[in-house]
C-alpha positions as CSV (number, residue, x, y, z in Angstrom):
1,M,-22.4,112.9,255.1
2,S,-25.2,113.9,257.4
3,N,-25.6,117.8,258.4
4,R,-26.8,117.7,262.3
5,I,-28.3,121.1,262.8
6,V,-29.5,122.1,266.3
7,I,-32.0,124.7,266.4
8,G,-31.5,126.9,269.7
9,G,-33.1,129.8,271.0
10,P,-35.0,131.1,274.6
11,K,-38.2,129.6,275.6
12,N,-41.4,130.2,273.4
13,C,-39.5,132.0,270.6
14,G,-40.5,129.5,267.7
15,K,-37.8,126.8,267.9
16,S,-40.3,123.9,267.2
17,T,-42.4,125.8,264.8
18,L,-39.1,126.7,262.9
19,A,-38.0,123.1,262.9
20,A,-41.3,121.6,261.9
21,S,-41.6,124.3,259.0
22,I,-38.0,123.2,257.8
23,Y,-38.6,119.6,258.0
24,N,-42.2,120.0,256.2
25,R,-40.5,122.0,253.5
26,L,-37.5,119.8,253.0
27,K,-39.9,116.8,252.7
28,D,-42.1,118.6,250.0
29,L,-38.6,119.2,248.2
30,S,-37.8,115.3,248.3
31,V,-34.5,115.9,250.6
32,S,-33.6,113.3,252.7
33,V,-34.2,114.8,256.3
34,G,-35.0,113.8,259.8
35,I,-36.4,115.6,262.7
36,Y,-35.6,115.2,266.6
37,E,-37.0,116.8,269.6
38,I,-34.0,116.7,271.5
39,D,-36.2,118.8,274.0
40,V,-37.3,115.8,275.5
41,F,-39.3,117.9,278.3
42,S,-42.1,118.5,275.8
43,D,-43.3,116.8,272.9
44,T,-44.3,119.5,270.6
45,I,-42.9,118.6,267.3
46,P,-45.5,115.8,266.9
47,C,-48.3,118.2,267.8
48,I,-47.1,120.8,265.1
49,L,-46.8,118.2,262.5
50,G,-50.4,117.1,263.2
51,I,-48.9,113.4,264.2
52,K,-50.7,113.8,267.4
53,P,-53.4,116.0,268.9
54,W,-52.3,118.9,271.1
55,V,-54.3,117.5,274.2
56,Q,-51.9,114.5,274.1
57,R,-49.1,116.6,274.4
58,Q,-46.9,115.4,277.4
59,K,-44.7,117.8,279.6
60,R,-41.9,115.9,281.6
61,E,-39.7,117.4,284.3
62,S,-37.3,119.9,283.0
63,G,-33.7,119.7,283.7
64,N,-33.5,116.2,284.7
65,W,-30.1,115.1,283.8
66,R,-30.8,111.4,284.4
67,D,-33.9,111.3,282.1
68,P,-33.0,108.1,279.9
69,L,-35.1,109.6,276.9
70,I,-32.3,112.1,276.6
71,D,-29.6,109.4,275.6
72,L,-32.2,107.7,273.6
73,R,-32.9,110.8,271.4
74,L,-29.2,112.0,271.3
75,D,-28.5,108.4,269.8
76,D,-31.1,108.4,267.2
77,F,-29.9,112.0,266.2
78,S,-26.4,111.0,265.9
79,R,-27.2,108.0,264.1
80,D,-29.7,109.2,261.3
81,G,-28.1,108.8,258.0
82,S,-30.3,111.7,256.2
83,H,-28.8,114.6,254.3
84,I,-30.1,117.1,256.9
85,V,-30.8,116.3,260.6
86,L,-32.7,118.8,262.6
87,G,-32.7,118.6,266.5
88,D,-35.2,120.8,268.4
89,L,-33.3,122.1,271.6
90,P,-34.8,123.0,274.9
91,G,-35.0,126.8,275.6
92,I,-32.5,127.1,278.6
93,I,-28.7,127.3,278.3
94,D,-27.4,125.0,281.2
95,E,-24.9,122.2,281.7
96,L,-27.4,119.8,280.2
97,L,-27.8,121.6,276.9
98,K,-24.0,121.1,276.6
99,K,-24.7,117.3,276.4
100,M,-27.3,118.1,274.1
101,V,-25.2,119.4,271.1
102,L,-22.5,117.1,271.1
103,F,-23.2,115.6,267.8
104,A,-24.2,118.8,266.1
105,T,-22.2,120.0,263.1
106,A,-23.9,123.2,262.8
107,A,-26.7,125.4,264.6
108,I,-29.4,127.6,263.8
109,A,-29.9,130.2,266.3
110,I,-33.1,131.9,266.8
111,G,-34.4,135.1,269.3
112,K,-37.1,137.0,269.9
113,N,-34.8,140.1,270.0
114,E,-31.0,140.8,269.6
115,E,-30.3,140.2,273.3
116,T,-31.6,136.7,273.2
117,L,-30.2,135.9,270.0
118,E,-26.8,137.0,271.2
119,E,-27.0,134.7,274.2
120,W,-27.6,131.9,271.9
121,L,-24.8,132.9,269.4
122,D,-22.6,132.9,272.6
123,F,-23.4,129.6,273.7
124,F,-22.8,127.9,270.3
125,N,-19.5,129.7,269.9
126,R,-18.2,128.5,273.4
127,Q,-19.3,124.9,272.2
128,S,-17.6,125.5,268.8
129,I,-20.6,124.8,266.9
130,P,-20.8,127.2,263.6
131,V,-24.1,128.9,263.4
132,I,-25.2,128.8,259.9
133,L,-28.4,130.8,260.4
134,R,-29.5,133.7,262.5
135,I,-33.6,133.9,262.8
136,G,-35.4,136.8,264.3
137,S,-38.6,135.6,265.2
138,Y,-42.0,137.6,265.9
139,L,-45.5,137.0,266.4
140,G,-48.1,138.0,264.1
141,E,-47.6,139.5,260.4
142,G,-45.1,142.3,259.9
143,C,-41.3,142.1,259.6
144,G,-40.2,141.9,263.1
145,W,-37.0,143.4,264.6
146,M,-33.8,144.2,263.2
147,P,-30.1,143.6,264.3
148,R,-28.0,146.6,264.7
149,K,-25.7,145.5,261.7
150,A,-26.8,144.0,258.8
151,L,-26.0,140.1,258.5
152,P,-26.1,138.0,255.5
153,D,-27.5,135.0,257.5
154,F,-30.1,136.7,259.2
155,F,-33.6,136.0,258.3
156,H,-37.2,137.0,259.9
157,V,-39.7,134.3,260.3
158,G,-43.1,135.3,261.9
159,N,-46.5,134.0,262.7
160,M,-44.7,131.4,265.1
161,N,-48.2,130.1,266.2
162,R,-47.1,126.3,266.5
163,Q,-48.4,125.1,263.4
164,V,-46.3,124.4,260.1
165,L,-45.5,127.6,258.2
166,R,-45.8,127.5,254.3
167,N,-44.6,131.1,253.5
168,E,-41.9,132.9,251.7
169,E,-39.9,133.2,254.9
170,I,-39.7,129.6,255.5
171,Y,-38.8,129.0,251.6
172,T,-36.0,131.6,251.9
173,V,-34.7,129.9,255.0
174,V,-34.8,126.6,253.4
175,N,-33.2,127.6,250.3
176,W,-30.3,129.2,252.2
177,L,-29.9,126.1,254.3
178,L,-29.8,123.9,250.9
179,G,-27.3,126.0,249.6
180,L,-25.1,125.5,252.7
181,C,-25.7,121.7,253.0
182,R,-24.8,120.5,249.4
């Protein structure tokens, strides 16, 4: 059975960097994994993975419900038979986002601070999608921000600079994920 995991958080918090880094690490570990940029309004994942140069990155009109690419990406996401299937979401909670998470079996919520993380946790809760990881993102080195209460499924990931991360933070996140997706 496939674990269809969407990654959600506010704009520019590191969703695509996180998705690409998890994907890359799982590939290194020979885990069957797929990745989909459900955020059809920007093709960031191929650039982070080095599949295409950043100068060829395309931006599309955000929030266009009739964009046929949304249905194509969701169809691909829902049919992928990989053990873990990652879906990178747009950074805005709206009616369109509800459609984009229909096939998700779990979620990873990421935020730049506790407030933005809570917004996404609330969204996933309203959609009845279990959150299996909570990520506190930050730029640069250091340990980032801390939630008010300790959570066993909360991890920090820094250096969210739109390149594949290969560090202990990602390895810890992937190990946790693998423990949940047996």
